[in-house]
N, C-alpha and C positions, 0 to 999 in steps of 0.2 A: 503494500500500499503507500502511495505518494503522500508527502502532504504539499497543497498547494494553497498559496494565498492570492488574493485577489486585491489589489491595491485601488480601493476606490469601492464602493457600494452603490453605485448607478445600474443602468440597463445592460451594459455590457459585464461591468463586472457580476451581477445576479447571474448572467448568461453564462460566463465561464464557470460559477459555480455548480451550474445546473449539468453542464459536461461532463464536469470530474465528478462530482457525487453519481452520478448515474453510472460512471465507468469505476467505482469501486473505492474511490479514495477522500481522502479528509479535506475539507475545504475551509480555509478561514477568510472570510470577507471582512475585509478592515476599512473602518472608514476614517481614514488618517486626517479627517479635520476635529479640531479639540472644537468641543461643543458642550453645554450644559448633559447632565445625565438624563434629564427627563426626554430631551430633544433626540438625543443617542437612541433612547428607547424606542421612542417614536419611530426613527429612522430602522433601527433593529426588526421592529414588527413586522414594518411593511416592506422589507427588504425579504425577511423569511416567508412573508404572506406571498410575495410576488413568486419565490424561487419555488415554494409549495405549490401555487397555482399553475406553473410551467409543468409541474412533474404530474397534475392531474391532467391537465390537458395531456398530456403527453400518454397517459393512461387511458383517457376516452379516444384517442387516435389509435390505439392499438399496439403503442410500442412498449408497453409495461401493464404491469397489474394495479390496481389503485392501492390492494391491500401493501403495495411493497413502498408506498410512497413516505411510510412514516421512517422506515427504515432507512431510506435515502435522505431524508431531512437530518438525520442523526448524525449524518458524515459534514453537516453545516454547521458552521457557527460565526454570528456575525460579530467583530471585537471592535470597542472602541481604541480611540487615539493611543490611549494609556497602555492596551495591550498589545502594542505593534511591534515591540521589540521582541516579545517572545513568539508570536505568531511568524514574524520574518526570518526569526533565527531559527526557527523550527521546520521552514519551508524548503522542498525541493526545488520548486518553481515559484518565482513570484510575476503575474500579471499585471501590469499597469492598465488600470480600464477608467482615467481619468477625462473631465470632456477637454475638448481638441485645442488647448493653452498652452503653448510652447513653454511658458516661463513655471505655470504651475505644475507642467510635468516634470519639467527639470529639478525644481526645487523638492518635487516628492521622490523624484527616482534617487536624488543626492541621500534625503534623508532615509529612504528604505534601503538603499545599497549598503548604507554603514552599518543597518541593524541587522543584516542578512549574514548568513552563513557564508564561511569562504567559496563553499562549492554549489552554492545556491546560481541556479540558473533565472536571469531577469529579462522579459522580454514585455516590450510595450506595444498594447493593442491599436495605437493610432491608425487612422485611416487617412490622414492627411501629412502627419509631418515625417520627414526623413531620420533615420535611424542617427546618423551622423549629425544631427542638429542637437540631440538628448546625449548621447554616448558619453562626452565629457564631463556629464554631471553624475556619472555612476561611479563608483568605488570598482575598480578593476573593470573597466568597459569591454576587457576581453568576454566576457560573460553575458552580454547584454546584446539584443538584436530586437527587431519588429518582429512580430506577430500578428497578424492582420486576419482577425474572423470575419468572414460573412455573416450577416445577421438574416435569421436568427441562428446566432453560434449552436445552440443546441440541436438543431437539423442540418445545418449545411456542413456537409463533412471537409469544404475545402479551407484551408489554412496556409497563408501567404507569407513564408517565412523571408524577412527581409533583412541580412548581415549587414554590419558596417564594416569601415574600413579597417577597427580595430577588434573585430568580432572574432574570436577563435574558430577555427574550423571544427575543433571537437564540439564546441556549444552549439554550433549548428546542426552537426550530427545528433547529438543527443536529443534536442530538443524533437527534431524531425522524427527519428525512431521513437519517443516518448508519445507523440502525437499520433502515429500510425497504430501503436499498440492499443490506445483507447479509442480507434476504429475513425481516424479523421484522415485528410487525405492532404499530406503536406506538400508544398512546392517550393523552389528556393528560388527568388529572383533578386536581379540587382535593386539596390538603393535607388529608386527613379521614382518621381511622384505618381501615384496612381497605381502602383504595383501591378496586376497583369487584367485581373478582371474589371475593376472600377474603370480602367485606361479604355478596357473595351467595349463595356457596358455605357461608358458616358457617351461615347460615339454614337454607338447603336441607339441609345435614348433621345439622343439631340436629335438623328436622322428620324426618328418615327415622327418625333415632333415637328420637326420641318415639313415632313409630308403631309401631316393634318393642316399645318398651315396653309399648305401649297394646293391643298383640297384633292390630293393624290386619291385617298380614301377616307371612310370615315375612321375615328379612334377604334371602332369596335373592329371593324374590319382588319386594320393592320393588326389589331392585337389577336385577331385571330390567326392570320398568316403567320403571326409570332410565334405561337402557339403550335399551329399544328404544321410548321412549314419550318421555321429558321429552329425554334426550341426543340422541336422532334427530331432534327437532322443531329444537331448540335450535341444531344445528350447522349449521342452513340458516336459520334467521329467528331474529334478537335478538330478546331480549324486550320489549323496545318495539314493536320493528315486530311480533312476534306478539299483541300487545294490539290495533294497527292491523289486523291481519288478521282477526283474530275480531270486533272490535269493542269500544272502551272501554267501551258500555254493560253487555255483557257481565261485565265486570271488576266494573264496580260493583255490579250485583245480585247477583254471586256472593260477592262480598266481604260484600255486607249478609247474606246467609245461611248463608255461614261462621261469620262471628263470632257469630252468633244461635245456629246450631245447634251447636257445639263451646264457645261460654260464654268467648271468649279475644279480647281485640282486638288479638292479633297479627295475625289476618286481617282487619284493617279497612283498607279503602282510604285511601292518603293523600290529603291535601284536592287535588293536584294531578288527580286521577282523578276526583272531583267536579265540579272547575271546567271540565274537560275536557266533561264530560257537560252541564252549564249552558250551554256555548258550544258545545255540537253538535261539537266535536272528537272524533270518537269513532272514526277511521280511515279506511279505505278506502271506506266507505258515504257519506261526507261530504266525502273526499278530502283532510280534516285531521285529524291526530291527533297521536302524537309526533314523526312526520314527515309531511313537507309531499306531496301526491298529485298536486298541481296540474301539468296537462300530460302525467300520467303516463297510459300505455294500460293500464289495470289489468287487463285479459284476456291482454294480453301478459307483464306482469309475473307475474301469478298463474301462467303457465305456464310461465314462467322458473324460478320458485320450485318447482314441482310437478315439474319436470325435475331438477332437484338433489335433489329426494327421492327422486325413482325412481333415479337416480345412486346415492345412499348405499345405497338398498334393495339394489341390485344388489354394492355392495362387502361388505355384511354377508352376502351369499351368502342373502338372503329374499327376493329376487324369485323372480314365478313367473306362469307364463304363463296365458292362461284356459285353462279346462275347457271345451273345446268335444265 
């Protein structure tokens, strides 16, 4: 059993607590703000109430038994600032989950890291602030990195890990392994604004809004297209895998047409697409693309992906038998 501390008792801190108590670990949700005892007790009650409410929701949607909620809640403690030293000193992992204010995070990370054990790994859950803007506030920044959870953290498998210039490789490896053990799907990305998913989804959401603005389709039909087309395919194939599946040459020519037809360079292909075209790295057709297909049984690979599409179709209730 690991001991985890959440630095902050807000929405993200509570979500992290759900993740770890569900996975069998003790979690201390630390309210790092000095406040009157009565105010802390109110906050603690609200925090435990929300965590318990989430667990009961998970039971109602079939992910656990209602009778097990009490057992999981025994793993969660809400700790006042006066108990922070004990909580952080005992923690294997600390997840900072404070509001997106740089000075606030730096001050709290400095205090918390001074209280933490020497082997404790510390991660910020920030969605906007780069790891290196906070790292020098941490005592021993080699054990510090960003761990960006996608909301709701207790359901979405992805956690985007962003190590900084001073993060030790073994720190990244340790937290990645730990997250995999509790059922998450961590990925490692460079310290750049937007990580991976927020950077992609920001562009997609803006384009969807732009299409409503331009009268291309109704909001309802655009969302229907996303759910049954875009989302359906990319729940099985990654974006880069999809380029290889259809062929990078198709994206190359499509990008050129879209750029000219819509009169905007946001549709222009990046240099890597043009370079892959020149080098013949266009995907399955040449067995080299963004991914390497040397030695892959392409027909078996295609059939496996098609089977996954069929399974999704059945779960959506859209599968149909042939009309005979």
